[in-house]
C-alpha positions as CSV (number, residue, x, y, z in Angstrom):
1,X,127.1,188.0,80.5
2,X,128.4,186.0,83.9
3,X,128.7,189.1,86.0
4,X,125.8,190.3,85.2
5,X,123.9,187.3,86.4
6,X,125.7,187.9,89.0
7,X,124.6,191.0,89.7
8,X,120.7,190.6,89.1
9,X,121.0,188.3,91.3
10,X,122.7,189.5,94.3
11,X,120.4,193.2,93.5
12,X,117.3,190.7,93.9
13,X,118.8,189.3,97.2
14,X,119.8,193.3,98.4
15,X,115.9,194.6,97.6
16,X,114.8,191.1,99.3
17,X,116.4,192.3,102.4
18,X,115.4,196.2,101.8
19,X,111.3,194.6,101.7
20,X,112.4,192.3,105.0
21,X,112.7,195.7,106.9
22,X,109.9,197.3,105.5
23,X,108.3,194.2,107.2
24,X,110.0,194.1,109.7
25,X,110.1,197.5,111.2
26,X,107.5,199.5,112.4
27,X,108.7,202.2,110.1
28,X,106.4,205.1,111.7
29,X,108.1,208.0,110.2
30,X,107.1,209.8,107.2
31,X,111.2,209.9,105.8
32,X,112.1,206.8,106.8
33,X,108.6,204.8,104.5
34,X,110.0,207.2,101.1
35,X,113.4,207.2,101.3
36,X,112.7,202.8,102.1
37,X,110.4,202.8,98.7
38,X,112.3,205.6,97.2
39,X,115.1,202.2,97.6
40,X,113.0,199.7,96.8
41,X,111.6,201.6,93.1
42,X,115.2,202.4,92.2
43,X,116.5,199.0,93.2
44,X,114.2,197.6,91.0
45,X,115.0,199.8,88.2
46,X,118.2,198.8,88.1
47,X,117.4,194.8,88.5
48,X,115.0,195.5,85.4
49,X,117.3,197.0,83.6
50,X,119.9,194.5,84.4
51,X,117.7,191.8,83.1
52,X,116.7,193.8,79.5
53,X,120.6,193.3,78.9
54,X,120.9,190.2,79.9
55,X,117.8,188.9,77.9
56,X,118.9,191.3,74.7
57,X,122.4,189.3,74.8
58,X,122.2,185.9,76.2
59,X,122.7,183.1,73.5
60,X,120.0,181.3,75.0
61,X,119.4,177.8,75.9
62,X,116.1,176.8,76.3
63,X,114.7,173.9,78.2
64,X,111.6,172.5,77.4
65,X,110.0,171.6,81.7
66,X,106.6,170.3,82.9
67,X,106.0,172.4,87.0
68,X,102.8,171.2,88.8
69,X,100.4,173.9,89.5
70,X,98.1,172.0,91.3
71,X,98.4,167.9,93.0
72,X,96.6,167.5,89.8
73,X,98.2,169.9,87.1
74,X,100.7,170.5,85.4
75,X,101.6,173.7,82.6
76,X,104.7,173.0,80.7
77,X,107.2,175.8,80.3
78,X,110.4,176.7,78.3
79,X,113.2,178.7,79.9
80,X,116.7,179.9,79.2
81,X,119.4,177.3,81.2
82,X,121.7,180.7,81.2
83,X,119.4,183.1,82.0
84,X,116.1,182.0,83.4
85,X,114.4,183.9,80.9
86,X,110.6,182.2,80.3
87,X,109.1,182.4,76.9
88,X,105.7,183.6,77.1
């Protein structure tokens, strides 16, 4: 399980780096834009795949917490301490 969580975090960092590259550099060539968009889509799909496996196989340990929405408003949430899955 921890290997999958590690992979998910690594690929999430990779996705953020790719997005930073595409935002930082002026990509005018259509081939560059298409290649980066395809890469972003592939990495996003892989992260989603890993996330589904993690959620399905995790022995969830749910924690109830409150998060601040605004300075005057908060919301109760319930999430897994292991895989960070949030219950709807």
